[in-house]
C-alpha angles and dihedrals in degrees: 000000000000094000090050091054091047091049093051091046091051093049093048092047090049092052091048093051091045091052091049091051093048092049098036093126092051090050091049095050090045090062089065088072123067118241146135125297116270138220123227113271093354101058105185095333093118090062089062094049093092138110114287094254093056093050089072088055094046092058093041091052091051089056094044095047100040107024136230095330115050132164127206134165128230098195105300094346118101115212125189117198113210120188101165106116093208090053093046092053090059097038098049092047092052119107087213090068102051097114123094117236127263093260089068087070089085091056088046090057087069105027102029126229098305140107100324105033106018139075140182124050096338093051093047092050094050094044092051091053093049099043098085090065095051099053125109094255100054091042089062086069092057095068095092093055093044092052094045092053092046089053088058090047090054090051089056093047091050089057094055114095108255095227096054122093112219140166104273091193092071094070096032094058089054089054094049092044094053090045092055092049093052097045118027093026097040099226128145120241091254092051090048093052091050097051109124115253094357094139092044090052092047090051099041105038092091088057090052090056089049089056093046092049092047088055090049093054106029111072097202092058088058089066101091099215090051092048091048090056093050129092086239090070093053091048091050092048091052091048092050090050090056093046091053093052090046094049094045091057093047090052092046091054094048095045090052090050093048092053090060091053098049098084093046092056093045090052091051093044092236132137110243090221088068093062109112090206094066116116124229089256091052090054091050091051095045094049091069088208099112131091112223095255092045091053093051093052095044091050091057090043091060088054101045098039091061109030102052098040092050091048094051095050091046091050093048092050093051091043092053089052088055091050093046110044093177091058091046091053091052092048093045092051089051091049091048092050091053104032101028124218099296123086112249140145117292114235133201089251090055091054092049089058095056108082095162090055088053091051092048091047092052091048090054090052089049095053099035110027119185092221096046096169123017126197127196129186117234106218094179136014113290120198116223130182089255102039143309127305098217125224110263095034129103130237113223119201110197097205094167092053095040088056090054098040111133089214088073107019129057111223087357100192094053123099107239120153090186090073085077094056113124091251095055096037096057092061096049128088105265095220100050085084115059108150092155095037119236140262130017094338097052121135111292094198100052097114094040093051095043094055095044094047094047093046091054095045095047095052095042093049093045090060104029138044107218119218134169137201087215130073133229092244089062095053111120114205126189134181114240100156086305131029109277136183103240092206097046128245106293122179144133124243117216117190115239115231110252088336091303124124 
């Protein structure tokens, strides 16, 4: 037994020394950045094997203890955390840093290498095809669908007893999901309701992101045989099976629709790709550039990248109104002055005339960003003002922590929409706030999400006063890809009398 232990130890030590020799330059450059002590093989991976609430503290402590440039190792992977806004402006705009980091691999296992989890030529191709449907002009056409779905949401809220606290997210995510299907994906309401597993996917997508994030942060789950033996793997397999059935039906519906259009476009000597009414899925199909598996995964990506993020931000905004009655009163008075006391559709012009809503929305994105931590691969050396990001390392952008950094924000953990007033904004560093990232990999769905979220919030707040038995100080937030309320989004909805507070 002793010789076996010695043999294994010798082999492991040999591999470790060989790796250190092969990556000697990376190790040398890494020492130019401050950071915590490491363990052989694991680096700092054990520090990240903690409960989700503590992970926020781990990253915050790295920044507090070591400054605006910090290095840590996840096994053999060097990560450099940069929280200098001037540096981030340059780095995120650089074409050299347009590749997502190695931890995105675990999202790619489910979603493929496309818009949400990919980078490089495939990502650029898919993003270019999808972009026409995410611009300001096409999103103007989505207002009818958004308002119809919000009307159904209000019907559900009216049926909930007014003295019962419940998770408002549960109904909101259904609204955002059905809205995505009928706009970006081009389906009818009937087709949307008949999609296989749609309710399962709506309910279980948060769990998928939990699994992905656990793989990103727990080194042992990155070892494939260990992951395959875990319950996580079986859950992920079941989820992927449902996404495939869901995506196949979406594609069948859109292919059938496209066939009916073909003759019309031939008769008018037009290219179908020029039709502004085409959905994102239509553009993917017509491009002819997708393998079958690639098309299935990207179809589901369009769905999940928009519906869950929009629902979380909407839920946080309404929840913050419940926790801050004074802010809710200001926002309600603004809504009433623009919309009136009768329920009606919200228009783009209405939203333009609600500056306090815009400030509250920005404050929500500051406190609870969708991309809470970003990672980018460094394919070649990148010179920074404080050193070199070496090829083979990863840049980490701590968006959540940057948004709560006391260097830039007074009382940073407080909810205060007024901090986004024109007077306060002009004196603040413009790049300490990056809720949609920056540069070529910025958030594609920013305009879509903004309009959908605001439409829901305006109509809900016009009809209901939102209250909660809980308090803001008790809110527990974790990072699981995005910022999430670990205890849900619980509140009560009290009808306003004739639209009056």
